[in-house]
N, C-alpha and C positions, 0 to 999 in steps of 0.2 A: 615295456611301459605298459600298466595295469589298462583292464578294459574300462575302469572307471574314467582315467583320463585322456583315453580312445573317445569317449563319446561327450567328454569336455571339450575337448579340441574339435570335434564334429560341429558343437552346439556353438560354439563360439564362430567359427569359419560361418554357420549359418547366420548366424546373429548379422556378419558384419558384411556379409551379403545383401542381406535383408535390409541392412541401412541406406545401402545406395540405392534402395529404391523407397525410402524415406518409412521405412516399416521397421517397427522393434519385434522380435522373436525373440519371449523371454520364456524360461522354465519359472512355472509355478511352484514356489517354493516357500517356507517359514522367512527364509532370511531375503525376500524380495521387499521393496518398499511400493510395489505396486499391489494393493489389498486384492483379498478375495471378497469380489461383492456378495458372493454366496453367506461369507462367513458374516457377514457386516449385517447381512438381513437376516440371520438366526441370531444373531449377538445381540447386547443389549451396553455391556460394561463400557464399550468406548464409546457411548454416546454423550457421558455423564460431562457437563461444563467443568473446565479446568480451574483447580483452587488458585486464586487471583492474587491469596495473600503473599506478604513479602515483597509486593511490588508496588513502588510508591504511585500513588496517583491513582490506584484502582479502588476508592472510594466512588460511588455514582453520584455522590452529593456532590464531590468536587468538579466532576466530568461536567455536569448540569451545568453548575456555575458557570465554567469558561465557555461554555456553547451560548448559556444566555448571554455570557459577556461578550462575545466574538458576535453575536447576532443583533444585538439590540439597535434598533432604529432602522434596520435594513430590511423589515419585510415589506416594503413597498419595492425594493428592486428585486427581491426573487419574484414577487407577483406579477411587476408592469408588464413583463416580457421573461421568456424561457433563457435564463443565460445559459443554460447546456446547448439550446439549440441553435445559440447565438455564436456558442465557441464552436460547435461542431462545423458549422456554415463557414466560419473564418479559416479553420483547420481542412476542412473539404472532405475529412472522414469522420465519421461518429464512435468508433470502435474505442474503449481502452478506460474511462473515465465515465462512471454515470451521475445522473442528473442531481442527486442528492449530494453527492461528495460535490459535485461542483459549486452546489449554493454553497456549501459550510465554506470550500476555500475560497471563495469570493468573497465571503461574510469575514474570514480569517485576514487575508491578505488586506483589506479594508480597515480590519481594526486594529492590525499587529502590525502593518506596514515595514514588512523585513525590508530591509536594504538592499540585500544582495538574494536570488533565488536562484539556489544551483538545481536543475531536473535530471534525473535519471530516469527514462520514459518521457515522453513530451509529446505535445499535440493539443488534444482539445483542453487539457490543465494548463497549457501554457494560454493557451488564448484566454482561459478565465482568469489567471493571474494579471493579463495584461488590462483586460476588461476591467478590473478590480482597481488595479494601480492607477487606472485615467479617470476612474468614477472617484478615487480617494485625493486625487492632485499630485501624486507623487511619482519620481519614477526609479524604481529599483532596477537594479543590474540584473539582467537574467539570463544566466548562463543554460543552454542544452545541451546534455551529454547525450550522445542519440545516434547509433550507428546506420537507422534507414529513417531518415528526415523527410516528412511531406513536404510539399511545392513552397506550404504555408510557412514552416520553419525556414526551409531557404529563401523565402522571397521577405522574410522580417529580420533576418541576419543580413541581406545585402543592404536591406534600408536601415541598420544601423540599431534598429529595436532589440536584439538581442543579440548574445554570442554562441555560435553554433559550433559545436565539438563533433564533428564525425567519426566516430570511434565508439566501439565497446568500452563498458567502464571499468573492465577489469585489465583494458590493455592500456587505460588513461594516466598520466602520471600529472596530473593538476592537481595543486595546492589545495584541497578542499577545505582542510580546515581555515586557511587564512582568507578563503574565498568568503564564508559564513559567518567570519568573526563580527561580533557585533549585533549580533541578532538575526543574523541570517536564519533563511528556511532551505535544508536541505531536504530535497522531495524526490521521494522514491516510489517509483511505477514500473516496477522490472520485471523478469520472467516469471519470477514466485519461485524459482525451482534452485535447489542445490546439487551442485555438482563439481568435478572438480576443473570443469572450464565455464563456469556460471559466475556471475557477478554477486547473487544476493550473498554466500559465506564471505565472500571479499569487503560488500558492505556492513556486514554486521559485526564481522569479527576483526576487520581490520580499520574500516572508517569510522564507525560510529565510537570507538574508545578514542579516536583523536581529536573528535570535534572538541570545540571550548564550550566552558559555560556561556549560557544566553542563546546557546543555538538552538531554532525550533527544527523539528526531524517530524516528515513525514512518510506515511505506509499506505500503500492500496492493497485492497483484498486481505486484511487482516481480520481474519475473523472469530476474535476473544470475545465470549470466553470458550468457544470450541475452536477445535484445531483443525477441522475439516470441513469440505464444501458442503453446502445446503443442500446440494445437490448429489450428492455423491453417489446414494442408492437409485439416483433416477438417469439422469444424463451427463453426471460429469466423466470426462475422459483425460483430465490432466490431474495430479495426484500429489500439490505440491505442497511442502512441509516449513513455507517460509515464517508461517505464523508461529508453529512449534518453534523455529530457532529464535525468533525474536522475544518468545515468552521466555525462554531459558536465560537470553540476555539479561533480560529486567529482574529475574529474579534477586533479591537483596542487592540491588545495583543502586548505589546511594548519588549516583550522579545524573540517572533518568528517572524522571517520573512520566506518567501518562497525565498528557492534558485531557486529552478527551478520546475513548475508542467508540465512533459512532455504531461499533458490531455491537460491543456491551450494552450501550444505551438502547440499542435497537433490543436486544433482545430482554432487558430488564424494565425500561421504563420509556415504551414509545410514545405515550401520552406526553411526557415533558418535551420530548424531543421534537414532536409536532406543534407544539407551542411556537418554538425558536426556529423550526424548520418548516413555513407554512404549504409548502409542494409535497411534503413527505407523507406517502400512504404506505404505511407498513403492511406488507405481507405475514401471512399466517407461519409460525414454524414450530415445530414441537421439536424438543431437544434439539437444537440446532438444526433442525431438517425441515424444508420448504415444505409447507402443503400449500399453499395458494401462492399466487402470482402478485406481485407489490413491491414495493422498493426494500432492502436488504443494505444501507451503507455501510461500507467497511474499514473507511480512513480511519488512521489514528494518528495522534497529533502527539509529539512526546516533547518534552524541556528537557534541556543538558542543565544542570545545578553545578554550582562550584560544593562539593561535599562540606567545605567549613565555613559556609552560610547558610543561613536558613533558606527554604524553597519558595521562591516567588514564581507565581504563573502570572 
């Protein structure tokens, strides 16, 4: 066996041993998906926004109109008390879902009233859906697929307020397409990572194509028109590629359109977004990189269409 193969075997053994201590030791190589921060800091080309052409719904005007239609008449509900704080108190934990995303999710559920909400990644967002449904005066079926449920989710399941499936999404055999038929919401706030044992590739490549026309789809932490974290040069430790995969999925896709990408609106028209979301205080950014504190909502809402009919949002 060559010296090269001996070295590779030794590195692999070191990698597996280190993983037992929850540490990854990897070589710095141009094949690696983990970026060289030094190279990123010294170059500029990677910072350009992605070309959003050939993606249905990429028009900022149509997205602004959709956000306005969802939030119309609901400003008082957002400003009379923090929806996000109430949801965090209900869930018992505050991680995982931002306050501006919570405001818009509340408005979306109240205005669009999806009859079934299937969630991948649950907790604060589940509480928001429940608050919105109560205020809208309707009772959607809420299904939470969550391998690590909070006590709140367990209690709500025991009370019959939702159905809790305690397993990883990639292991589930649930008929998602049947569950969200008729205008339901498929809500995704997952690990955001691609990998052979992860759920993101399965969700985008297997589940999304199977969903019926009329379904709404939500993804959290989608950073369009950029495909990297705004903190990539400062504090980011996880380098996710979910945004890039979803972007590729949407190109020339005649069944899916963007109803609203809050990140796109944040970067291109924060003033118009603030008119609809009164609690929104945008942080300052340059080429997708954060310069100051403040809000950066990153939920994206998609609509699935029948390609043989005209698209309606």
